[in-house]
C-alpha positions in Angstrom: 0.0 0.0 0.0 1.4 3.4 -1.0 0.8 6.4 1.3 0.6 9.9 0.1 1.6 12.9 2.2 -2.1 14.0 2.2 -3.1 10.8 3.9 -0.6 11.2 6.7 -1.7 12.6 10.1 -0.9 16.3 10.3 1.5 15.8 13.2 3.5 13.3 11.1 3.7 15.8 8.2 5.1 18.6 10.5 7.6 16.1 12.1 8.8 15.1 8.7 9.2 18.7 7.6 11.2 19.5 10.8 13.4 16.5 10.3 14.1 17.5 6.7 14.9 21.0 7.7 17.2 19.9 10.4 19.1 17.6 8.1 19.4 20.3 5.5 20.8 22.7 8.2 23.4 20.1 9.4 24.5 19.5 5.9 25.0 23.2 5.2 26.8 23.7 8.5 29.1 20.7 7.7 30.0 22.1 4.3 30.8 25.5 5.7 32.9 24.3 8.7 36.7 24.3 8.6 39.0 22.0 10.4 40.8 23.8 13.2 44.0 22.2 14.6 43.8 21.0 18.2 46.1 23.8 19.3 43.7 26.4 17.9 43.8 28.4 14.8 47.2 29.3 13.3 48.4 32.3 11.5 50.6 32.2 8.6 49.9 33.6 5.2 47.0 33.7 2.9 46.8 30.0 2.6 45.7 29.6 6.2 42.7 31.9 5.8 43.5 33.7 9.0 43.8 37.5 9.0 45.4 39.4 11.8 46.7 42.9 12.3 49.8 44.1 14.0 49.9 45.9 17.2 48.3 49.4 17.6 50.8 52.2 17.0 52.1 53.8 20.2 51.7 57.4 20.9 48.7 59.7 21.3 45.5 58.3 20.0 44.1 60.2 17.1 40.5 61.1 17.3 38.1 61.3 14.5 37.5 64.8 13.4 35.7 66.8 10.8 36.1 66.0 7.1 38.7 68.1 5.3 36.6 69.5 2.4 37.6 71.3 -0.8 35.0 73.6 -2.2 33.4 72.2 -5.3 31.2 73.5 -8.1 27.7 74.2 -6.7 24.6 76.1 -7.6 22.0 77.9 -5.6 24.7 79.1 -3.1 23.7 80.4 0.3 25.8 81.7 3.1 26.4 79.4 5.9 27.6 80.2 9.4 30.8 78.6 10.5 31.8 77.5 14.0 35.5 78.4 14.3 38.5 79.8 12.4 42.1 79.0 13.3 45.3 80.3 11.8 47.5 77.8 10.1 50.9 78.2 11.7 53.6 79.4 9.3 51.2 80.1 6.4 48.9 82.8 5.1 45.9 80.6 5.5 43.2 79.7 8.0 41.2 76.5 8.8 37.5 77.1 8.7 35.4 74.6 10.7 31.6 74.3 10.5 28.6 72.0 10.1 26.6 71.6 6.9 22.9 70.6 7.3 22.0 68.1 4.6 24.0 65.7 2.6 25.6 65.5 -0.9 24.7 66.0 -3.6 22.0 68.4 -2.2 24.3 70.2 0.2 28.0 70.7 -0.6 30.6 73.3 0.3 30.6 75.5 -2.8 32.8 78.5 -2.0 34.7 80.3 0.7 35.6 83.9 0.4 38.0 85.9 2.4 37.9 89.7 2.6 41.0 91.2 4.4 41.6 94.6 5.9 44.4 95.7 8.2 42.3 95.1 11.3 39.8 92.4 10.2 39.3 89.3 8.1 35.7 88.4 7.0 35.2 84.7 6.1 32.1 83.7 4.2 31.2 80.1 3.6 28.7 79.3 0.8 27.0 75.9 0.4 24.7 74.8 -2.4 23.8 71.8 -4.4 25.8 70.0 -7.2 24.8 71.0 -10.6 22.1 68.6 -11.9 21.4 67.2 -8.5 17.8 66.0 -8.0 16.9 67.3 -4.6 13.0 67.2 -4.8 11.1 65.5 -2.1 12.1 64.7 1.4 15.9 64.7 2.1 17.7 63.1 5.0 18.2 65.5 7.9 22.0 64.9 8.2 24.5 67.3 9.8 28.2 66.7 8.9 31.2 68.6 10.3 33.9 69.9 7.9 37.2 71.7 7.9 38.5 73.6 4.9 41.7 75.5 4.4 41.5 79.0 2.9 44.5 80.9 1.6 44.9 84.6 2.6 47.1 87.5 1.3 48.8 87.8 4.7 49.0 85.7 7.9 46.0 86.3 10.3 48.1 87.7 13.1 46.1 89.7 15.6 43.3 90.6 13.2 39.6 90.0 14.2 37.8 87.3 12.3 34.2 87.9 11.3 31.6 85.5 9.9 30.3 86.9 6.6 27.0 85.0 7.0 26.0 86.9 10.1 
């Protein structure tokens, strides 16, 4: 007498399905397993399949900081406030730090202008979108920190720095 799966009791059908799934899982796990020597994994070249890194460098730990950004071609520029400006030692340049609200390609650093007088330096940061960027509809609300280096005619010295966006 031949039995079909539809003539089996529902409990037996479930038990058969669970047994089949368990066997399949064991077979897949066995195929994926690698033999590990009794002393544990060894290192030693690409053939071993083990990847390791060297010791961490000594000295002061570097912290993650803002992205160093170079202004790029952008349209619909709008002045953006920056958070700080620092003189670059030994150079006629400043580091401008700030935060842009939005994300590329809809918000990018487009231009930084510097206007110098004997007593004051005005730094204006302009952000916009990349040409041809499709920025219709909802955009992610992302804020990312940046730093950009801006050349000047003379070292900053004791001059006052003013934000051109204020």
